C-alpha positions in Angstrom: 119.4 116.3 -85.5 115.6 116.6 -86.1 114.7 118.8 -89.0 112.6 121.1 -86.8 115.7 121.7 -84.6 117.8 122.5 -87.6 115.1 125.0 -88.7 114.9 126.7 -85.3 118.6 126.9 -85.2 118.8 128.5 -88.7 115.9 130.9 -88.0 117.5 132.1 -84.7 120.9 132.4 -86.3 119.6 134.9 -88.9 117.4 136.7 -86.3 120.7 137.7 -84.6 122.5 138.6 -87.8 122.3 141.9 -89.6 121.0 142.1 -93.2 124.5 142.2 -94.8 125.5 139.0 -93.1 122.3 137.3 -94.4 122.9 138.5 -98.0 126.4 137.0 -97.9 125.5 133.8 -96.2 122.4 132.7 -98.2 123.5 134.2 -100.8 121.2 136.9 -102.1 121.4 140.7 -102.6 119.4 143.9 -102.1 118.2 143.4 -105.7 116.8 140.0 -104.8 118.0 136.5 -105.8 120.0 136.4 -109.0 117.9 134.6 -111.7 120.6 131.9 -112.2 120.3 131.0 -108.5 116.6 130.3 -108.4 116.7 126.7 -109.5 119.8 126.1 -107.4 118.0 127.2 -104.3 114.9 125.2 -105.2 117.1 122.0 -105.5 118.9 122.8 -102.3 115.9 123.8 -100.0 112.9 122.4 -101.8 109.5 123.6 -103.1 107.3 126.1 -101.3 104.5 123.5 -100.9 103.3 121.6 -97.9 104.6 118.2 -99.0 102.8 116.5 -96.2 99.5 117.4 -97.7 98.2 114.0 -98.5 95.7 115.0 -101.1 98.5 116.5 -103.2 100.1 113.2 -104.0 99.0 110.5 -106.4 100.5 107.8 -104.1 98.3 108.9 -101.2 95.2 108.7 -103.4 96.2 105.3 -104.7 97.0 103.9 -101.2 93.7 105.2 -99.8 91.8 103.6 -102.7 93.3 100.2 -102.4 94.4 99.9 -98.8 91.5 99.9 -96.3 90.2 97.3 -93.8 87.8 95.9 -96.4 90.3 95.3 -99.1 92.7 93.8 -96.5 90.1 91.2 -95.6 89.7 90.4 -99.3 93.5 90.1 -99.7 93.5 87.7 -96.7 90.7 85.7 -98.3 92.7 85.6 -101.6 95.8 84.3 -99.8 93.9 81.7 -97.9 92.1 80.6 -101.0 95.4 80.4 -102.9 96.8 78.1 -100.2 93.7 75.9 -99.8 92.6 75.8 -103.5 95.9 76.0 -105.3 98.9 74.9 -103.3 97.4 72.1 -101.2 95.4 70.1 -103.8 97.3 67.9 -106.3 95.3 69.2 -109.3 94.9 72.9 -108.8 94.2 74.3 -112.3 90.4 74.3 -112.0 90.5 75.9 -108.6 92.3 79.0 -109.5 89.0 80.8 -110.2 88.3 81.8 -106.6 91.6 83.6 -106.3 91.2 85.4 -109.6 87.7 86.6 -108.8 88.7 87.9 -105.4 91.6 89.8 -107.1 89.3 91.2 -109.7 87.0 92.4 -106.9 89.9 94.2 -105.2 90.9 95.7 -108.6 87.4 96.9 -109.5 86.5 98.4 -106.1 89.9 100.0 -105.8 89.9 101.4 -109.3 86.4 102.9 -108.9 87.5 104.6 -105.7 90.8 105.8 -107.3 88.9 107.3 -110.3 86.6 109.1 -107.9 89.5 110.3 -105.8 91.3 111.7 -108.8 88.2 113.4 -110.1 87.7 115.0 -106.7 91.3 116.1 -106.6 91.1 117.6 -110.1 87.9 119.5 -109.2 89.6 120.7 -106.0 92.7 121.9 -107.9 90.5 123.7 -110.5 88.5 125.5 -107.8 91.7 126.3 -105.8 92.9 128.5 -108.7 90.0 130.8 -108.1 91.4 131.7 -104.7 95.1 131.4 -105.6 97.5 134.0 -104.2 100.4 135.7 -105.8 103.3 137.3 -104.1 105.6 140.3 -105.1 109.3 139.5 -105.2 112.4 141.1 -106.5 114.6 138.8 -108.7 117.6 140.1 -110.5 116.6 143.7 -109.6 113.2 143.4 -111.2 109.9 143.4 -109.3 107.6 140.5 -110.4 104.4 138.8 -109.2 104.8 135.0 -108.9 102.6 132.2 -107.5 103.5 131.7 -103.8 104.5 128.1 -104.4 107.3 129.3 -106.8 109.1 131.0 -103.9 112.6 129.7 -103.0 114.9 130.4 -100.1 116.8 133.7 -100.8 113.9 135.4 -102.5 113.3 139.1 -101.5 109.6 139.3 -100.7 107.6 142.6 -100.5 104.7 142.7 -98.0 101.7 145.1 -97.6 98.5 145.3 -95.5 96.2 142.3 -96.1 98.9 139.9 -97.4 99.3 136.4 -96.1 103.0 135.8 -95.5 103.9 133.0 -98.0 107.1 131.6 -96.3 109.3 132.1 -93.2 111.1 135.4 -93.6 113.9 137.5 -92.0 112.6 141.0 -92.2 115.2 143.4 -93.7 113.0 146.6 -94.0 109.8 147.6 -92.3 107.5 150.6 -92.1 104.8 150.4 -89.4 104.6 146.7 -89.9 102.0 144.9 -87.7 101.3 141.2 -88.1 98.7 138.8 -86.7 100.2 135.4 -85.8 96.8 133.9 -85.0 97.2 131.2 -87.7 100.1 129.7 -85.9 99.7 130.7 -82.2 95.9 131.0 -82.0 96.4 134.3 -80.1 94.5 137.4 -81.4 97.2 139.8 -80.3 98.7 141.9 -83.1 102.4 142.3 -83.0 104.7 145.0 -84.3 107.6 143.7 -86.4 110.9 145.4 -87.1 114.0 144.7 -89.2 116.5 145.5 -86.5 119.0 142.9 -85.5 117.7 141.0 -82.4 119.5 141.9 -79.2 117.4 139.9 -76.8 118.2 136.6 -75.0 118.5 133.7 -77.4 116.1 131.8 -75.1 113.1 133.6 -76.6 110.7 131.4 -78.7 110.8 132.0 -82.5 107.4 133.5 -82.5 108.5 136.3 -80.1 111.4 137.4 -82.3 110.2 140.6 -83.8 112.4 140.5 -87.0 111.0 137.1 -88.1 107.7 136.6 -90.0 106.1 133.2 -90.5 104.2 131.5 -93.2 100.3 131.7 -92.8 100.5 134.8 -90.6 98.9 138.0 -91.9 100.0 141.6 -92.4 97.5 143.8 -90.6 99.1 147.1 -91.5 102.3 148.7 -92.8 104.8 147.5 -95.3 107.9 145.3 -95.2 110.6 143.4 -97.1 112.0 140.1 -96.1 114.4 137.4 -97.2 112.9 133.9 -97.4 114.6 131.6 -94.9 112.4 128.5 -95.2 109.7 127.2 -97.6 107.0 124.6 -97.6 107.3 121.8 -95.0 110.4 123.4 -93.5 108.5 126.4 -92.3 107.2 126.7 -88.8 103.6 126.4 -90.2 104.6 123.4 -92.3 106.0 121.6 -89.2 102.8 121.4 -87.3 99.9 122.0 -89.8 98.6 119.0 -91.7 95.7 120.2 -93.9 94.4 116.7 -94.6 95.1 115.2 -91.2 92.6 112.9 -89.7 91.6 115.2 -86.9 88.8 114.5 -84.5 86.1 116.5 -86.5 82.4 115.8 -86.3 82.8 113.9 -89.6 85.5 111.5 -88.3 83.8 111.1 -84.9 80.5 110.1 -86.6 82.1 107.8 -89.1 84.0 106.2 -86.2 80.8 105.5 -84.4 79.4 103.8 -87.5 82.5 101.6 -87.9 82.4 100.6 -84.2 78.8 99.4 -84.5 79.7 97.3 -87.6 82.7 95.8 -85.8 80.6 94.8 -82.8 78.1 93.0 -85.0 81.0 91.4 -86.9 82.7 90.3 -83.6 79.6 88.5 -82.6 78.4 86.9 -85.8 81.6 85.9 -87.5 82.8 83.5 -84.8 79.2 82.0 -84.6 79.2 81.3 -88.3 82.7 79.8 -88.1 81.8 77.5 -85.2 78.4 76.5 -86.7 79.8 75.7 -90.1 82.9 73.9 -88.7 80.8 71.7 -86.4 78.1 70.8 -88.9 80.3 70.5 -92.0 83.5 69.2 -90.5 85.7 71.3 -92.8 87.3 73.9 -90.6 89.5 75.5 -93.3 86.4 76.0 -95.6 84.5 77.3 -92.6 87.3 79.8 -91.8 87.2 81.1 -95.4 83.4 81.3 -95.3 83.5 83.2 -91.9 85.9 85.7 -93.4 83.6 86.2 -96.3 80.8 86.8 -93.9 82.8 89.6 -92.3 83.1 91.2 -95.7 79.4 90.5 -96.4 78.3 92.2 -93.2 80.4 95.4 -93.8 79.4 97.8 -96.6 82.4 97.1 -98.7 82.4 100.2 -100.8 81.4 102.6 -97.9 84.5 104.8 -98.4 83.9 105.0 -102.1 80.2 105.8 -101.8 80.9 108.4 -99.2 83.6 110.0 -101.4 81.2 109.9 -104.4 78.5 111.6 -102.4 80.8 114.3 -101.0 82.4 114.9 -104.4 79.0 115.1 -106.2 77.7 117.5 -103.5 80.8 119.7 -103.7 80.7 119.9 -107.5 77.0 120.8 -107.3 77.8 123.6 -104.9 80.6 124.9 -107.2 77.8 125.7 -109.7 76.1 127.7 -107.0 78.9 130.2 -106.3 80.4 128.0 -103.5 83.8 126.5 -103.5 84.2 123.5 -101.2 87.9 123.3 -100.4 87.7 120.5 -97.8 85.4 117.8 -99.2 84.4 116.6 -95.7 82.8 120.0 -95.1 79.8 118.8 -97.2 78.9 116.6 -94.2 79.4 119.5 -91.9 76.9 121.5 -94.0 74.4 118.7 -93.6 74.8 118.4 -89.8 75.3 122.1 -89.0 72.7 123.4 -86.5 74.3 126.7 -85.5 75.7 129.3 -87.8 77.9 132.0 -86.3 78.6 135.1 -88.3 79.4 138.8 -88.3 76.6 141.1 -89.4 78.6 143.3 -91.7 78.3 142.1 -95.3 76.1 139.2 -94.2 73.0 140.8 -92.7 74.0 144.3 -93.9 75.4 145.6 -97.1 79.2 145.3 -97.6 79.4 149.0 -98.2 78.0 151.4 -95.6 77.1 155.1 -96.2 78.3 158.1 -94.3 75.2 159.8 -93.0 76.3 162.5 -90.5 79.5 164.3 -89.5 79.1 166.4 -86.4 80.7 168.2 -83.5 80.5 167.1 -79.9 76.9 168.5 -79.6 75.7 166.8 -82.7 75.7 169.8 -85.0 76.9 169.3 -88.6 80.7 170.0 -88.7 83.1 169.1 -91.5 86.2 169.3 -89.3 85.7 165.8 -87.8 85.2 164.5 -91.3 88.4 166.1 -92.6 90.5 164.7 -89.8 88.9 161.2 -90.3 89.7 161.5 -94.0 93.4 162.1 -93.3 93.4 159.2 -90.8 91.8 156.8 -93.3 93.9 158.0 -96.2 97.2 157.5 -94.4 96.9 154.5 -92.1 98.4 151.4 -93.7 96.0 148.8 -92.4 93.4 147.0 -94.5 90.7 149.5 -95.3 87.4 148.5 -93.8 83.9 149.6 -94.8 84.1 152.7 -92.6 87.4 153.8 -94.2 85.8 153.3 -97.6 82.8 155.3 -96.7 85.0 158.2 -95.4 87.3 158.2 -98.4 84.2 158.3 -100.7 83.4 161.8 -99.4 85.9 163.2 -101.9 83.4 162.3 -104.6 80.8 164.6 -103.0 79.8 167.6 -105.2 82.5 170.3 -105.3 84.6 168.5 -102.7 87.2 166.6 -104.8 89.5 169.7 -105.0 89.2 170.4 -101.3 90.2 166.8 -100.3 93.0 166.6 -102.8 94.4 169.8 -101.4 94.0 168.4 -97.9 96.2 165.4 -98.7 98.7 167.6 -100.5 99.0 169.9 -97.4 99.5 167.0 -94.9 102.0 164.1 -95.1 102.1 161.0 -93.0 104.8 160.8 -90.3 103.9 157.7 -88.2 101.0 155.5 -87.1 99.8 153.0 -84.5 97.5 150.5 -86.3 94.1 149.3 -85.1 94.0 146.5 -82.6 91.2 144.8 -80.8 92.2 146.0 -77.3 92.3 149.7 -78.1 89.7 149.6 -80.9 90.9 152.6 -82.7 93.7 153.7 -85.1 96.1 156.6 -84.7 97.8 158.5 -87.5 100.4 161.2 -87.1 100.5 163.8 -89.9 102.7 166.8 -90.5 101.9 170.1 -92.3 104.4 172.3 -94.3 105.3 174.3 -91.2 106.5 171.1 -89.5 103.7 171.0 -86.9 102.6 167.4 -86.1 99.0 166.4 -85.4 97.9 163.1 -84.0 94.5 162.0 -85.4 92.6 159.2 -83.7 89.3 157.6 -84.9 87.5 154.5 -83.6 85.4 153.2 -80.8 83.6 156.0 -78.8 84.1 154.6 -75.3 87.8 153.8 -75.9 88.6 157.2 -77.4 86.6 159.1 -74.8 88.4 157.3 -72.0 91.7 158.9 -73.4 90.3 162.4 -73.9 90.8 165.2 -71.5 89.2 168.0 -73.5 86.5 168.6 -76.1 86.6 171.0 -79.0 83.6 173.2 -79.7 83.4 176.2 -82.0 87.2 176.3 -82.3 87.5 176.5 -78.5 89.2 173.8 -76.3 87.2 173.0 -73.1 88.0 170.5 -70.3 85.7 167.5 -69.9 83.5 167.7 -66.9 82.5 164.9 -64.4 79.5 163.8 -66.4 81.2 164.0 -69.7 80.2 160.6 -71.1 76.5 161.3 -70.3 76.8 164.2 -72.7 78.3 161.9 -75.3 75.5 159.4 -74.8 72.9 162.0 -75.2 74.2 162.8 -78.7 74.9 159.3 -80.0 72.6 156.8 -78.3 69.6 157.6 -80.4 71.6 157.0 -83.6 73.0 153.7 -82.2 69.4 152.6 -81.4 68.5 153.3 -85.0 71.2 150.8 -86.1 73.7 153.4 -87.1 77.4 152.8 -86.6 79.0 155.8 -84.8 82.7 156.5 -84.3 84.5 159.2 -82.5 87.3 161.5 -83.9 89.9 163.1 -81.6 93.2 164.9 -82.1 96.3 166.1 -80.3 99.0 168.6 -81.3 102.5 167.2 -80.9 104.6 170.1 -82.2 107.8 168.8 -83.7 107.5 165.2 -82.4 107.8 162.9 -85.4 107.0 159.5 -83.9 104.2 158.3 -81.6 103.8 155.7 -79.0 100.9 154.3 -77.0 101.7 156.9 -74.3 100.8 159.7 -76.7 97.2 158.4 -77.0 96.1 160.3 -73.8 94.9 163.8 -73.1 93.3 163.8 -76.5 90.8 166.5 -77.7 87.4 165.1 -78.7 86.5 166.8 -82.0 83.2 165.0 -83.0 81.5 162.0 -84.4 80.8 160.3 -87.7 77.6 158.3 -88.2 77.2 155.6 -90.8 74.0 153.9 -92.0 74.5 150.1 -92.1 71.3 149.0 -93.8 70.1 145.4 -93.7 70.2 143.6 -97.1 66.8 143.2 -98.7 67.3 139.4 -98.7 68.6 139.3 -95.0 65.2 138.8 -93.2 64.1 136.2 -95.7 67.5 134.3 -95.5 67.4 134.3 -91.7 63.9 133.0 -91.8 65.0 130.2 -94.2 67.8 129.2 -91.9 65.5 129.0 -89.0 63.1 126.9 -91.0 66.1 124.6 -91.7 66.6 124.5 -87.9 69.9 126.2 -88.2 70.2 128.8 -85.4 71.9 132.0 -86.6 74.1 133.7 -84.0 75.7 137.1 -84.5 79.3 137.5 -83.3 80.4 141.1 -83.9 82.9 143.6 -82.7 80.3 146.4 -83.0 78.5 147.9 -80.1 75.5 146.0 -78.7 73.0 148.8 -79.6 74.0 148.6 -83.3 73.8 144.8 -83.4 70.5 144.7 -81.6 68.9 147.2 -84.0 70.0 145.2 -87.1 69.1 141.8 -85.6 65.7 143.0 -84.6 65.0 144.1 -88.2 66.0 140.8 -89.7 64.3 138.5 -87.2 67.1 137.3 -85.0 66.2 137.1 -81.3 67.6 139.9 -79.1 66.0 138.8 -75.9 69.5 138.0 -74.5 72.6 140.0 -75.6 76.0 139.2 -74.4 78.9 141.7 -74.6 82.7 141.0 -74.6 83.1 142.5 -71.1 80.3 140.2 -69.8 82.0 137.2 -71.4 85.2 138.0 -69.6 83.4 137.7 -66.2 82.2 134.1 -67.0 83.9 130.8 -66.4 83.9 128.3 -69.3 81.2 126.3 -67.6 79.0 129.4 -67.1 79.6 130.4 -70.7 78.4 127.0 -72.0 75.1 127.7 -70.3 74.7 131.3 -71.4 75.6 130.7 -75.1 72.5 128.5 -75.5 70.2 131.4 -74.5 71.9 134.3 -76.4 71.9 134.8 -80.1 73.6 138.2 -80.2 77.2 138.7 -79.0 78.6 142.2 -79.4 81.8 144.1 -78.7 83.9 141.0 -79.1 87.6 140.4 -79.6 88.8 137.5 -81.7 89.7 135.4 -78.6 86.2 135.8 -77.3 84.7 134.5 -80.6 86.8 131.4 -80.2 85.5 130.9 -76.6 81.9 131.2 -77.8 82.5 128.6 -80.6 84.3 126.3 -78.2 81.4 126.5 -75.7 78.9 125.7 -78.4 80.9 122.7 -79.6 81.2 121.4 -76.0 77.4 121.5 -75.9 77.3 119.1 -78.8 76.4 121.5 -81.6 77.9 121.3 -85.1 79.1 124.9 -85.7 79.6 126.8 -88.9 81.4 130.2 -88.8 81.3 132.8 -91.5 84.3 135.2 -91.4 86.5 137.2 -93.8 89.0 139.2 -91.8 92.2 138.6 -90.0 90.4 138.7 -86.7 88.2 135.8 -87.8 91.1 133.4 -88.4 91.1 131.8 -84.9 87.3 131.3 -85.1 87.5 129.8 -88.6 90.0 127.3 -87.2 87.7 126.4 -84.2 84.5 125.9 -86.2 83.4 122.5 -87.6 82.9 124.3 -90.9 84.9 127.4 -91.6 83.3 129.6 -94.2 84.9 132.6 -95.9 84.3 134.7 -99.1 86.5 135.3 -102.2 87.0 138.9 -101.1 88.4 137.9 -97.8 92.1 138.2 -96.8 94.2 135.3 -98.1 94.8 133.8 -94.6 91.0 133.5 -94.0 90.5 131.8 -97.4 93.5 129.5 -96.8 92.1 128.2 -93.6 88.4 128.1 -94.6 86.7 124.8 -95.6 84.3 126.6 -97.8 84.7 129.8 -99.9 81.6 131.7 -101.1 81.9 133.7 -104.3 79.0 135.8 -103.0 78.7 136.9 -99.3 75.0 136.2 -98.9 73.1 133.9 -96.6 71.0 132.7 -99.6 74.1 131.0 -100.9 74.7 129.4 -97.5 71.1 128.2 -97.4 71.8 126.4 -100.7 74.9 124.9 -99.3 73.1 123.6 -96.2 70.4 122.0 -98.4 73.0 120.4 -100.6 74.9 119.2 -97.6 71.8 117.6 -96.2 70.9 115.9 -99.5 74.5 114.6 -99.7 74.3 113.3 -96.1 70.9 111.7 -96.7 72.2 109.7 -99.6 75.2 108.5 -97.6 72.9 107.4 -94.8 70.7 105.5 -97.3 73.7 103.4 -98.4 75.0 102.9 -94.9 71.8 102.0 -93.1 70.0 100.0 -95.9 73.1 98.1 -96.8 74.1 97.3 -93.3 70.6 96.2 -92.2 70.3 94.0 -95.4 73.7 92.5 -94.9 72.9 91.9 -91.2 69.7 90.0 -92.3 71.7 87.9 -94.7 74.2 87.0 -92.0 71.4 86.0 -89.6 70.1 83.7 -92.3 73.5 82.2 -92.8 73.8 81.6 -89.0 70.5 79.7 -89.0 71.3 77.8 -92.2 74.8 76.9 -91.2 73.5 75.3 -88.0 71.1 72.9 -89.8 72.0 72.5 -93.4 74.5 69.8 -94.4 76.2 72.2 -96.8 76.9 75.9 -97.0 73.9 78.0 -98.1 76.3 80.0 -100.2 79.9 79.7 -101.0 82.4 82.3 -99.8 83.0 83.5 -103.4 79.2 83.7 -104.0 78.7 85.7 -100.9 81.6 88.1 -101.8 80.3 88.4 -105.4 76.8 89.2 -104.1 78.2 91.9 -101.9 80.3 93.4 -104.6 77.6 93.4 -107.2 75.1 95.0 -104.8 77.7 97.6 -103.8 78.5 98.4 -107.4 74.8 99.3 -108.0 74.9 101.6 -104.9 77.5 103.8 -106.7 74.5 105.5 -108.3 73.0 106.6 -104.9 74.7 110.0 -104.8 72.5 110.9 -107.8 69.3 109.9 -106.0 66.4 112.3 -105.2 66.0 113.3 -101.6 62.6 114.1 -100.2 62.1 117.6 -98.9 61.2 116.2 -95.5 64.7 114.8 -95.2 66.3 118.2 -95.6 64.4 120.2 -93.0 66.5 119.2 -90.0 70.2 118.8 -89.4 71.6 115.3 -89.8 74.4 113.7 -87.9 76.2 110.4 -87.9 74.9 108.0 -85.2 76.1 104.5 -84.4 73.2 104.1 -82.1 70.6 104.8 -84.8 72.5 102.5 -87.2 72.3 99.6 -84.7 68.7 100.2 -84.1 67.9 100.3 -87.8 69.8 97.0 -88.4 68.0 95.2 -85.6 64.6 96.5 -86.8 64.8 95.7 -90.6 67.5 93.0 -90.8 65.6 90.2 -89.3 62.7 90.8 -91.7 64.8 89.7 -94.6 66.0 86.7 -92.5 62.4 85.5 -92.2 61.9 85.4 -96.0 65.4 83.9 -96.5 64.4 81.0 -94.2 61.1 80.6 -96.2 63.2 80.5 -99.3 65.5 77.9 -97.7 62.6 75.7 -96.8 61.1 76.0 -100.3 64.5 75.2 -102.0 65.5 72.4 -99.7 62.1 70.6 -99.5 60.4 71.5 -102.7 62.4 72.8 -105.7 65.7 70.9 -105.3 64.1 67.5 -104.6 61.7 68.1 -107.5 64.7 68.5 -109.8 66.9 65.8 -108.2 64.7 62.7 -108.4 62.4 63.5 -105.5 65.0 63.2 -102.7 66.4 65.6 -100.2 70.2 66.2 -100.0 70.8 63.6 -97.2 68.9 61.0 -99.2 71.0 61.4 -102.3 74.0 59.1 -102.8 75.1 60.2 -106.3 77.8 62.9 -105.9 76.8 64.5 -109.2 73.2 64.9 -108.0 74.4 66.2 -104.7 76.5 68.9 -106.5 73.5 69.8 -108.6 71.3 70.0 -105.5 73.7 72.3 -103.8 74.1 74.5 -107.0 70.3 74.8 -107.3 69.9 75.8 -103.6 72.8 78.3 -103.7 71.6 79.8 -107.0 68.0 80.2 -105.6 69.2 82.0 -102.5 71.7 84.1 -104.5 68.9 85.4 -106.7 66.4 85.9 -103.8 69.0 87.8 -101.8 70.0 90.0 -104.7 66.4 90.8 -105.7 65.4 91.7 -102.1 68.5 93.7 -101.4 68.2 95.8 -104.5 64.4 96.4 -104.2 64.7 97.2 -100.5 66.7 100.3 -101.5 63.5 101.7 -103.0 61.4 100.9 -100.0 63.7 102.3 -97.3 65.1 105.3 -99.1 62.0 107.3 -98.3 59.5 107.8 -95.4 56.7 107.9 -98.0 55.0 105.1 -99.9 57.7 103.9 -102.4 57.0 104.2 -106.1 53.7 106.0 -105.4 54.4 109.0 -103.2 58.2 109.1 -103.7 60.3 107.7 -106.6 64.0 107.3 -106.9 65.7 109.4 -109.5 65.7 108.1 -113.1 69.4 107.0 -112.9 68.8 105.0 -109.7 65.7 103.3 -111.2 67.5 102.4 -114.4 70.6 101.1 -112.7 68.8 99.0 -110.1 66.4 97.5 -112.8 69.3 96.8 -115.1 71.3 95.3 -112.2 68.5 92.8 -111.4 68.2 91.8 -115.0 71.9 91.4 -115.5 72.5 89.5 -112.3 69.6 87.2 -113.0 71.0 86.6 -116.5 74.3 85.7 -115.0 73.0 82.4 -113.7 72.3 81.2 -117.3 75.7 82.1 -118.7 78.7 79.7 -118.9 80.4 81.8 -116.2 77.7 80.6 -113.8 79.3 77.1 -113.5 82.6 78.7 -112.5 80.8 80.3 -109.6 78.9 77.2 -108.6 75.6 78.6 -109.9 73.2 77.0 -112.3 70.1 77.6 -114.4 66.7 77.6 -112.5 63.3 76.6 -113.8 60.7 79.3 -114.6 58.4 78.2 -111.7 61.1 79.3 -109.3 60.7 82.9 -110.5 57.0 82.7 -109.7 57.9 81.8 -106.1 60.5 84.5 -106.1 58.0 87.2 -107.1 55.7 86.1 -104.3 58.5 86.3 -101.7 59.6 89.7 -103.0 56.1 91.1 -102.9 55.5 89.7 -99.4 58.9 91.0 -98.2 58.1 94.5 -99.6 54.7 94.5 -97.9 56.2 93.4 -94.6 59.0 96.0 -94.8 56.4 98.8 -95.6 54.4 97.9 -92.5 57.6 97.7 -90.4 58.7 101.1 -91.8 55.4 102.7 -90.6 55.8 101.2 -87.1 59.5 102.3 -86.9 58.6 105.9 -88.0 55.8 106.0 -85.5 58.1 104.9 -82.7 61.3 106.9 -83.5 59.9 109.8 -85.7 62.6 109.1 -88.3 63.7 106.6 -90.9 67.0 107.3 -92.5 
């Protein structure tokens, strides 16, 4: 039976059992799991970790480092070389070199990638500790806080508002417990949970059973206790969430388009090389090996490693700027993000808001509304928001602490109905010493007024007239237009009734209003302007009223020409919404589900979306965005899902992240485009040479070694400088622009390769081999020397031009004069040219089929390099003028 079926069966079984049966069956007790049983349960049911999380295993890192399409080609080459050079010849001892070198290439490239992978993992693990969550459990009768991953089946877990549920639980005790299951269902509805034994039909889905709570869901309000039934990969969340899965993100889609372009070039050129070499040389086995090496030579062999190095370097740089990158691929998302969606509270405005006015229904100062709101905020068990904090802070007002302390001593909590995004208010039932129960409601003005039948004024209760809401608007509209946040306070006497339901939230008495000043941050306008200069369009998605959002946005420079409310969004089809979201920058009065619709519409329009959120209601939107961004003060569930966590909720920090992402992306594109175009030019040269030369212009092992040495130098590219001009616009992967770049610059190198071929074949090699060309020579030794001279000459010319072209094409400006590479890049590339040139005079050169060249060749080489750089500079200007971009 599948594991998921077993899990469903076990969860449903306990949903229909009472608590005592569960205690006996697991076994555990009301005092929690006995200490001696902890390790037993861990052995029996496993760790509370998502074992499918690839990045958590050394084996996955090792496999990803050594097993990829490029190393597979090298392995095939090694096998073919072993067969042709070792098994088939009679005397094979001297021919083992090719196999050894290919294996060394695999080992070096894989090891470099593995080291980078492990560094990235260690950095991620260290950063993860900053947002690590503990959970309260009772073990052996003692309450202790332990890391969530240390939970085992049978543990008794204690829950409170704001907690992220750490495992699948059977609830055994609840008090006004409301939970958001958005992380597993995507639905924004908040559900009330209970501990009673389920009596419904067993056909109900697990998520609809109200005495079960699931990993990754979030406690909105209330308290509860639950027995752990499943941990880690056995949980409902663990069965379908794969944090490192290769989903179809903007990053993978773009990388796929790059790979597809390279494959198409390979599919055309490799067969041509194979046929040309086989026909002209007559050795089809050697031609096959050479064609495979061409495939490797065309493809940037260390592309995965260079991308990983760029992303890891960028993420570590951001960690020093109060930004934790939890998903390393999010660095690319930062670079290509062109729309940033966010709430205004804490981002454009200060995290803490101030209570400005408390008034009666006519706008006169009246402390009664404040006292009722204080009791509501004090006693509701949901997560306290900035409004609650501002209300509770009133007890610190001069000479008020005693009064508010006495107020809480006089009234006790009896029941509550927590806030949800349909009602938009919270209800609390309190009781005084005489036993009289009072329902207190505070929240959205329209929603509360729609449930009011009366108003209270000067201790009198009056019925609401026909134009009642016009009177409300006359009092609050001016404050809303000034950017204040205004809520309503209402009450209802319930006598001896000790519990409340939704039906009780009618015929309320409107008592008054509270107004709060939500001032923009000093840095908000400047940060918004900086984002707009970076061509990132900020869009505000808020649950506040449109008037408040418009006032704040107008002050900080966000366009308010088109404002869309949640009620208007509900009237639009998905196709209509896709059109409207392009014109509007302010979306107000939203539910969590409506935020998701907006993000989905923007993604459908081709945008790369970032979303900044920190509450439970933001979880579905964080999942939908290309880059989910949260803050370290957010609820655990939001931090767990986010790709990026900010240690400071400020757009200035995000601006730095975007710039770092674009620098990272620019350096990746440098490697991909420059290397691919240079390799393409080399392969074109090989096609031409293979068709006319009586020998291979370069052996398979020389071509592979050239590719490996060049790629090894490119490891330094993540540390290159990036011109300011390359960070002012969003960047995106594009197979189309890669193909265009290859076709534009690759053939230039082929022209100079062919000139080098002509010089080597008709001038240098004959001059050093008795004045004869290859076909005129009869001495096998001279022929071998002729070939070695030719291949060494092209090896050096190809290496010099490939390395130097990095400096030319890395910038739109004039290289070396207007824009220089970073010191590490300059040093490594210069050292590489010297080292690889020196290689041809070492004893190892003979093993590779290379030989020493006379000094006069280097004079020709310098001339070719200078002409090549001049030609490329001219081509670069033409390319930029035509396409308005380079890298």
